[in-house]
N, C-alpha and C positions, 0 to 999 in steps of 0.2 A: 625628292626622295623621302623627305620627312613627311610631306603631305600624303604621299602614297602609303607610307607606313601607318599613318594615323587612320587613313581610310580602311586599310586592311584590318587594323585592330578593331575599328568600329564594326566592320562587317563580321568579324569573328565573335564579337560580343553579342550582336544581334542574333547570329545563328545559334550561339550557346543559349541565349535567352529563350528563343523559340523552341529549341530542343528540350529545355528544362520545363517549359510550359506544357509541351506535348506529353512528356513523361509524367508530370504531375496530374494531367488530365486523365491519362490512362489509369494511373494509380487510383484516382478518385472514383473512376467508373467501377473499379473492381472492389473498392472498399464496401463492406456491408452497410446497409441502411442503419442509421443511428436510431435511437429510441423514438424520437419525434417522427422520423420518417416512417418507421414501422407502424406506429399508431395511426398515422394518416393513411397509409396503405391499407391497413386492416379495417379501418373505419369505412373506406370506400368499397372494400371487398364485401363487408357485411351488408352495405347498402345495395350492392349489386345482387347479392343473394336474395335480397328482399324486393328487388325491383321488377320482377316478372319480365326480365329481358335477358334471356339466356346468352345472347350474343355479347352483350355488355359484360356479363359475368365471365364468359370464356376468354375475354380480352385480357384478363389478369394472368392468363396462362401463356407460357411459351408455345410456339407452334407445335412442338413435340412434347408438351407438358402432359402430366397424367394426374388423375384424381382417383383415389381408392377409398372406400368406406369400410372400415373393419377389415375382414378377410375376403371381401367381395371381389368380383372381377373388376380390374382397373379400367377406367376410361382413359385411353391413350390417344393423345393428339387433341388439338383444340376443338375440332369438330365433335369428337366423342364427348369431351367435357361439356360442350354446349348442349348435346343431346341429353346427357344425364341431368343437367340443370333444368332443361325444359320439362323432363318427366317429373321432377320434384315440384316445379312451379305449377304444372298442370294439376297434379294431385292435390296440392295445397295452395289454392289461389290467393289466400290471404297470409301466406307464410312471411314471417319476419325473423331475420337473424340479427341478433344484437351482439356487439363486441363486449366481452367480459374482461378479457385481458390479453395482451400480446407480449411475449417475452422471447428472448433469444437463449437457446441452450446449445452453445458451441456453434456448429454450422447450421443448426436447425432453428427455425422460428416456430414457436407454438402460438397458434391462434385459438384462444378459448372463446366459446360462443354459447349463447342461449337461443334456442330455436322454438318458436311457437307457430301454430297454424292449425287449420281445420281441414281434414281430409274430405273436402266437398267436391273434388274433381270427379270425372267420369268413373263410375264404379266404386267410389269412395264409401267409407263407412259412416261419414258424417261426424266422426269423433275428432276432438281437439287433442293436440299433442303439445307438451311443454317439456323440453329436454335440454340438457346441457352436455357439452362434449368439447372436443378440440381437434384441430388439424395440425399436423406437423408439416411445415413447408421447407422445401429446398429451393432457394432462389437462385436464378441465373445472374450473370454479370449485368444484364439489362434490367434487373429488378423484377422480372416476371417469374411466375411460379413454374419450376421445372417438375416438381413432384409434390403432391399433397396426399398425405396419409391421414384419413379421418378416423376418429375414435368416438364411438357413442355406445350407449347401453342398448343393444338391439332387443334384448328381452323386455326391457321397460318400454321401448318403442312399440313393440308388438302388443304389449299389455294395454297401453293407452289407445292404440289404433283399433283394437278389436274389443275393447271393453263394452259389454252390453250386446255384443254380436254373438248370438247363440249359434253353435254349429248346426248346419243344414238350413239355416234361415236364408232368405233371399239376400240380405245384406252380407251374410257370411260367404255365400257363394260368389258374390261380386268381389268381395275382398280377396278371396283365394285367386280368382281370375286376374285381378289387378296385380297381385304379387307374382304369380307364376306365368301368366300369359300363355294360354293353350293354343292360340291361333297361329297362323302362318305369317303374320305381319302384313298380309294383303287383305285383311277383312274377312278371311275364311277361317272357320274352326268349328269344333263340336258345340252343340247346344249346351248352354249353361246348365249344369246339374245332371246331364244325361250320363248314361253308362260309359259312353265313349269319352266324354269330358272327364269323368272320374278316373278312367284308365290313363289319360294323358297326365292328370294331376299326379297319379302314382309314379309315372315315368319321370316327371319333372323333379319329384322329390327323391328319386332313386330307390323307391321301395316297391316297385311293381314286381310281383312274383314272390315277395316275402311272405312266408307262411303266417306271420302274425297279423297281416292286414285283414280286417273284417270284410264281410261281404259288402260289395259296393252299393247295394240298395238299402243298407241298414243305417240307422242313426249312429251306430257305433263306428261306422266308417268315418263319418264326419268328425266325431270326437277324436278318432285316431289321427286323422289328417291334421286337425287343429293342433294336436300335440306335436306331430311331426314338424309342422311349420315353426313351432316354438323351440324345436331342438330337444324335445323331451322323450323322443323314442329313437332307437337305433335304426 
């Protein structure tokens, strides 16, 4: 009887210990990353941005994670995040993202960065950019990014990207095409600089039919479009 009681007691202790370990493990999984863990995660994230491997970069996101830059259209889902990264990496083959600072603000993690690179990809302007900004992360229990809201000075980005690119020049036309993409995604589209192309550009900017838009064959049209892309006209 005593031996049986001892065995039962030992069994209860083992079960209690296992249950305690399980609860502690679950709690540890849900606890947010500490400062050292965040820095290590952010360092690897910056390296992935710089690594010309969009698949490796997208792996930092949850399967249903999202990435949005300023008030642009969000990339929702890991595949969409991968495609967005691929577009940046193609446009800036030498891009480097450096970690400046990472800090927690309540449930949000702020990843502050410095981004440098040359827009030497297809249709690029050949200009270099050097910008700072930050992303606001919402992390899941598994430590992956559920949501990233990026913040950068788009006006400064456009200024650096197009510096020395005169409206109506060949490099300017290519820059507009790269930004607005007038084709159908299948390799078909209007000839660069043609009247049809300029009509599509107006449509993409939401200004087709506006009375203030200059004649499409004029240099004033190019200047107007350049200002429209910089958000300087209504």
